[in-house]
N, C-alpha and C positions, 0 to 999 in steps of 0.2 A: 562349245568348242575350245580351241585352244588359244582363242584370244586373252582371255583373263590372265592365263599362266604367262604368256608372252608380257603382256603389260606388268605383271606383278616383276619378273625379271628385270626387265628395262628401268623398272621404278627402284627397286630394292636394293641395296648394296649387300653383297655377300659377307659371311662371316669371315673373320681374318683366318687365314691358314697357318695354324700354330698347333703346339702341343696341347691345347686344351680341348677337350672333348665334352661336349654339353652333357648334363647327367643322365638323360634318357638312354643315351649310346653308352657311358661309362658302368653303369649300374642297372639299368632298366630293360635291356634288350630282350626280347622275347619273354619278358616277365609277367606274370599275373599282376595286374594294378594294384599296387599297395604291397605286395610281396617280394619286390626286388626281382632281379633279372641277370642277365649275363654282361659282360665287359667286351664291347666290341674292340677296343684297342687291343686288349689281351689275345683276344680269339686272332685278329690278324697279324699281331706278331707271332703267334704260335703257328698260325698255317704258314706263313712264309718260311719258319723253320722246319716244319714238317715237310715242304716242298723243295727243300735245298737250296732256297734263295740265298745268295751270298751275303756278306756283310756290307756295311755302308761303304767302305772302301771298295769292294769288289764291284759294286753298282755304279760307282763314280767311275772307275776306269773302263768298265763295258761302255761308258757313254762317251769316252775319251777326254775325261777331265781328270785333273792332277788328283792323288790320294791326300786325305789331310793327314796332319801329324800332330795337331794340337787341338784343344777344345775351342780355341778362338778362330779356328778355321771355319769351324761351323756356323757359330754364333757369338756376337759381341754382347751378349747377355750373361754377366758374371754369375748371376743367379741360376740359369740353365746350366752354364757350364758346370758349377758345382754339383748340381743334381745329377748330370750326366757322370761326371767323374766318380759320384758315389756309388753309381751302379756297375759301369762298365770299366774294364781295366785299360782300354785303349781308344781314342778317338775313332780309329778306323774299324773296330769292331762291334760298333753298336747296330742295332738293328736298323735294316734301312727305312721302316715306315719312320722310325722315331727320327732319324737323321734328316729325312727329307721335310719332315715338319718342323725341325728345330732350326733350321738353315735362315741364315737372314735373308730377306728378299733382295732381289736385284732391285735396281733402282727402275722406278715406274713400273712395279710389277707386284703381282699378289704371290708370287713364288719365287722359292730361291733356285740356286743354280741348277743342282741335280734335277729336281722336280721340273724344272721348265726344259731340260734336255731330254728328260724321259718323255714328256707330253708332245715336243715337237717330234721326236722320232716316231711316236704313236701315229700321230696324224700324218706324217711322210708316208708311213706304210700303208695307211689306210688309203691315201690316195693313190700311190703306187701300184695298190694291189687291186683296186676298184676297176674293172674291166669298162665299166659305165662311165668312167671319168670323162667329162665333157672333152678333154683336151686330146684325146684319144680318137675321138670319133672325126673323120675327113668330112661329112656332112656338116659338119657345124663350124667349120673353118672360116666362112664369112661373119659370123658373130661372137666369136672367141672373145675378141676385145671388149664386145658389149657385155657378155657375161663376166669376164675379170673387173669391169667398171660397175658391176651391179653390188650394192650393199646389203647387208642382212636387213636392216631397217626397210631398204625397197621391197624386198621378198617378204617381208612381214605385211608391210601395206597390201602388197597384190594379192596376198593370199588369206586373209583374214578381213575381218570389219572394223579393224582399226584403220583410221584416216589420219592419224599423225601422230608422230614418234620423233625423238631424238635421232638423227643420221647415223651418229655412232652409237648404236644400241649397247656397246661393250662397257659404257660409262653411265652410270646411272644418272638420271635427270630426275629432280623431284618437282620442276615446276613446268607444267603444262604450256605455259607460255613460251617457253623455250624451246619447244619443238619445232625442229628446222626442216623436218621432213613430212611432206603432205602427200598424200595420194593423189590429188588433183595433179600435182606437178609432176609426179612419177608416171602417170596415165598420158600426160601431155608427152613427157620425153618418149615414153615408148613409142608413141604414135609416129612423133617424127623421125625416130633413129633405129626403131626397130624393124625386122623384116617384114614385109608385107606379103600375104598370100594373093597371088595373082588370080586363082580361083575362087571366087566367092561361094561358089557351090560346093566345094570341098569340105566334107566333113572332119572336124577335127579329129586327133588322134585320142582315144581314150586315155586317160591318166591324169596326171595333175594340171590343173589349168593354169594359164597364164605364163608359167615359167618352165613347163615341160620336165624332161629327165635331167636335162643339163642343168637348170636351176636348182631342181630338187636336190643334185649332187652338191652343189654350193651351200644350200641351205642345211642339208643334214650336215656337213662338216661344221658349218659357221655355228650350228645350234650346240653341237657336240663340245666345241672348243668354248663356247660361252659357258655351257654348264660344267664342264670340267675344270676351266681355268679362267674363268671370267674375272676380269680386271675389277679391281673396287673402285669406287668413286674418286675421280682425279682430285685430289685434294690442293 
């Protein structure tokens, strides 16, 4: 099942979002073992150019951010500044992928300003365009607050064989003794606060157990955000 993967995601810290690509992606992509391969970074840059994606400043302006005018606006790392200046004629003309990965990270974040804006826009659009989003369903009006107060950690506990995990699963926890979210407590809270079926003979709807379609929407967006922009361990 998916439980081992979720345990790994909750335990391991992600690699830093920066300009350093692992060797397998830089030189071994799709290649025969031992014979070399393709460069994913170069492919992504070329694909963006082929599809007419604008430069880094155009990307920033599209998200309501101010254009950069010098290399220090992108990164405080002088070594990276010099390398970028040796390749591009202007800070604003660099390829978006390079600018996004070169940016200094925001405080308490694994991402820079522009990439944060892009991901926020992406998930906002996913929510707004989803006709099954729980806030659009009048039949769920009585439990909307309960859904909003449900954490991704609780969803994981209710739908896998995992019985304990850190409540804030977006921060890695290496010590199981510090797991503060437990299945037994979640089930007690659900029994006390959740809606009760007045007709015990009613057959449950087919679908995802325990959380239903509304919880699935929360879980889907939470999981996507976790994988796309999961924060590193709070140092």
